[in-house]
N, CA and C of each residue as an Amber inpcrd file, in Angstrom:
protein
   120
  -0.8520000 -30.3350000   5.9240000   0.1630000 -30.1640000   5.1130000
   1.4620000 -30.7850000   5.8000000   2.1710000 -31.5770000   5.0520000
   3.4170000 -32.2680000   5.7770000   4.5410000 -31.2000000   5.6570000
   5.4450000 -31.4860000   6.3290000   6.7290000 -30.6880000   6.3730000
   7.3430000 -30.6340000   4.9650000   7.3320000 -31.6950000   4.1900000
   7.9900000 -31.9120000   2.8780000   7.2010000 -30.8310000   1.8640000
   5.8810000 -30.7820000   2.1370000   5.0850000 -29.9380000   1.1970000
   5.3490000 -28.4740000   1.5310000   5.6100000 -28.0830000   2.7350000
   5.7990000 -26.8470000   3.1900000   7.3100000 -26.5280000   2.7860000
   8.0910000 -27.2260000   2.9190000   9.5310000 -27.0000000   2.3820000
   9.5600000 -26.8350000   0.9850000   8.7710000 -27.6030000   0.2770000
   8.9260000 -27.5210000  -1.3730000   8.1490000 -26.1190000  -1.7950000
   7.0940000 -25.7330000  -0.9110000   6.5230000 -24.5020000  -1.3800000
   7.5020000 -23.2640000  -0.9110000   8.0440000 -23.3880000   0.1610000
   8.9980000 -22.2820000   0.6120000  10.3360000 -22.2740000  -0.4030000
  10.8090000 -23.2280000  -0.7250000  11.8620000 -23.2850000  -1.5740000
  11.4420000 -22.8320000  -3.0680000  10.3960000 -23.1650000  -3.5610000
   9.8440000 -22.7540000  -4.7420000   9.6180000 -21.2340000  -4.7160000
   9.1550000 -20.7670000  -3.6970000   8.8900000 -19.2960000  -3.5360000
  10.1350000 -18.4740000  -3.6240000  11.0850000 -18.9640000  -2.7870000
  12.3220000 -18.2780000  -2.7550000  13.0760000 -18.1690000  -4.1770000
  13.0440000 -19.3800000  -4.8710000  13.7280000 -19.3720000  -6.1830000
  13.0590000 -18.3900000  -7.1730000  11.7600000 -18.4420000  -7.0980000
  10.9030000 -17.4410000  -7.8550000  11.1220000 -16.1710000  -7.5910000
  11.2280000 -15.8400000  -6.2130000  11.4030000 -14.4550000  -5.7830000
  12.9530000 -14.0760000  -6.4030000  13.8840000 -14.7550000  -6.2660000
  15.0820000 -14.4960000  -6.7520000  15.1740000 -14.0580000  -8.3360000
  14.2730000 -14.8900000  -9.0650000  14.3420000 -14.7100000 -10.4870000
  13.4760000 -13.3800000 -10.8120000  12.4850000 -13.1400000  -9.9190000
  11.5940000 -11.7540000 -10.2050000  12.2310000 -10.6100000  -9.5530000
  13.2100000 -10.7230000  -8.7690000  13.8900000  -9.6310000  -8.2840000
  14.5890000  -8.8700000  -9.3310000  15.0580000  -9.4720000 -10.3220000
  15.8320000  -8.7880000 -11.3080000  14.8160000  -7.8940000 -12.2090000
  13.4890000  -8.4330000 -12.3590000  12.5920000  -7.6460000 -13.0910000
  11.8830000  -6.5160000 -12.3370000  11.3660000  -6.8000000 -11.0440000
  10.8660000  -5.7660000 -10.2030000  10.9190000  -6.3950000  -8.7960000
  11.4940000  -5.6990000  -8.0110000  11.7830000  -6.2200000  -6.6030000
  10.4970000  -6.3060000  -5.7880000   9.5370000  -5.5470000  -6.0840000
   8.3310000  -5.7150000  -5.3460000   7.6270000  -7.0530000  -5.5650000
   7.7500000  -7.7040000  -6.7980000   7.1160000  -8.8340000  -7.0280000
   7.8770000 -10.1020000  -6.1750000   9.0040000  -9.8780000  -5.8350000
   9.6940000 -10.8590000  -5.0670000   9.2570000 -10.7240000  -3.5540000
   9.0760000  -9.6630000  -2.9850000   8.4600000  -9.4400000  -1.7720000
   7.0880000  -9.9770000  -1.5030000   6.2060000  -9.6490000  -2.6420000
   4.9410000 -10.1600000  -2.5380000   4.7800000 -11.6360000  -2.5170000
   5.6330000 -12.1460000  -3.4550000   5.6480000 -13.7970000  -3.6270000
   6.1140000 -14.4420000  -2.3330000   7.0880000 -13.8640000  -1.6160000
   7.5100000 -14.3680000  -0.4070000   6.4900000 -14.2770000   0.8320000
   5.8260000 -13.0150000   0.7490000   4.6750000 -12.9000000   1.5280000
   3.5770000 -13.9480000   1.4100000   3.1240000 -14.0080000   0.1360000
   2.1630000 -14.9960000  -0.1480000   2.4830000 -16.4210000   0.1880000
   3.7710000 -16.8350000  -0.0170000   4.2210000 -18.1690000   0.3570000
   4.0880000 -18.4720000   1.8170000   4.4930000 -17.3540000   2.5310000
   4.2760000 -17.3530000   4.1410000   2.9290000 -17.6390000   4.5190000
   1.9980000 -17.1150000   3.9220000   0.4970000 -16.9790000   4.2010000
   0.1480000 -18.5720000   3.9330000   0.5600000 -18.9910000   2.7710000
   0.1980000 -20.4280000   2.2540000   0.7810000 -21.5010000   3.2770000
   2.0360000 -21.3260000   3.7200000   2.6430000 -22.2910000   4.5310000
   2.0540000 -22.3380000   5.9190000   1.8050000 -21.1310000   6.4500000
   1.0250000 -21.1070000   7.9020000  -0.3360000 -20.9720000   7.7630000
């Protein structure tokens, strides 16, 4: 995985987590944790 792919995945995860935080805060946390596993 290139650095650009990892950055795009991280940025997408953060933006989705911010959107989901208004619905349920747990979903944002789970999404960021899943993105961390995906990147590393």
